[in-house]
N, C-alpha and C positions, 0 to 999 in steps of 0.2 A: 165285510158286506155279508148280510144274511141272505142266503139264497138256496134254492133247490135247483138242481140241474139234472134233467132227464137225458138218457142216451139209450141207444140200442134199437131204435126204430129202423124201419126200412121196408123194402119190398120182399114179400115172401109168397110162395105159391100156396094155394089151399092145401090144408093138411100139414103144413110146415110149422116150425117153431121159432119163437124169438124170446129173448130175455131182455126186458127193460130194466134199466138201473136208474135210481134216483139218489144222487149224492147231495148231502147237506154240507154247506160250508158256513162258518160264522156262528154256528150253534150246534149243540148235540141233540140227536133225535131221541135220546133216552127217555124223555118225559113227554114225548109227542105221539099222539095218535096219527097214523099215516093212512092216506087214501090214494088209490089209483082211480082216476076218473077218465072218461073219454068223451069226445064230441065228434060225431060224424057230420058230414055236410048236411045242412038243413035240419039237424036234430039238436035237441037240448043235451047239455052235458049230463052224463049219468055216472053214478058211482059203480065201479066195476069190482073192486076188491079193496077191503080196508082192514086195518089191524089196530087194535087198541094200544094204548101207550105201554101197557104191561106186556104186550105180546101174547097175552093169554086168550084173546078173542080175535077171531078172524071172520070175515064175511065175504061172500061171493054173490054177485048177481046171478040169477037163475040162468041167464044167457051164457055164462062162462063157467058155471059150476062143473067141476070135474075136469076142466081143461086148463084153467089158470091157477097159479099158486103164488101167493104173496109170502115174502120172507124178508128178514133183515139181518144185517151184519153190523152189530154195534161197533166193533173194532174199526170198521171202515166207514161208519156213519152213513150207511147206504141201505136203501130198501130196493128190493127186486120184485119184478113181476114176471114169472115164467109163464109163457103162453104156448100151449101145445094145441095141435089139431085146429089150427087157425082156419077161419071161414071168411069168405068175402065180407060178410056183415060185421066182422071185427075191424074193418077198415075205419080208422078214425085218428084224430090226434089224441094222444094219451098224455095226461098230466098227472103229476104226483102233487100232493098237498099235505101239509102238516098242521096239526092243531095242538097247542099246549094243553096237556091234561095230566098234571103231576099226580093227581089222585086216582087216575085210571077209572074215572067214574063214567066215562062214555063208552058205550058198546061199539064194536066195529060196525054193526049195522047202522047205528045212529050216525057214525062218522060218514058213511057212504050216502046218507040221506041229507047231509048238510048242503045248504046252498053255497054258492061260491064265496059269499061274504062270511060264511061261518067257519072258514079255515084261516089260520094265521099266515101261512106261506103257501105260495103256488110256484111251481116251475113253469117254464115257458112252453113245455110240451114237446113231444117227439111223434112224428108221423109214422103210423103203421099202415101199410097198404097190402092187402091180401088179394092177389090176382094172379091168374094164369097168363 
């Protein structure tokens, strides 16, 4: 079964840190551009951080720049989102998504701008709550 599974969400105090994981099964992430997206209650889904399929390009939304870091471990077929200095406004369900791009022609910023139907696979999401 081809799927992405997120983990690592939870409740954290403002200023705290969390690391989200996105594990792929049934396919390898080697030729996939990866995105972390989030959706807060009453808001549209937004691209938070994305990586091109080559790994040579990364993108961060202005709201998380300097605080979040996207990375991948090809051996584990897993992508991570390290989140530091968390704020209450970071509270959302976080989703990872993958889009097949063997030629690495799509920039990370373009991946983060994709509508939901523009990605091949989506995880079911993990909830991050930042609250004291």
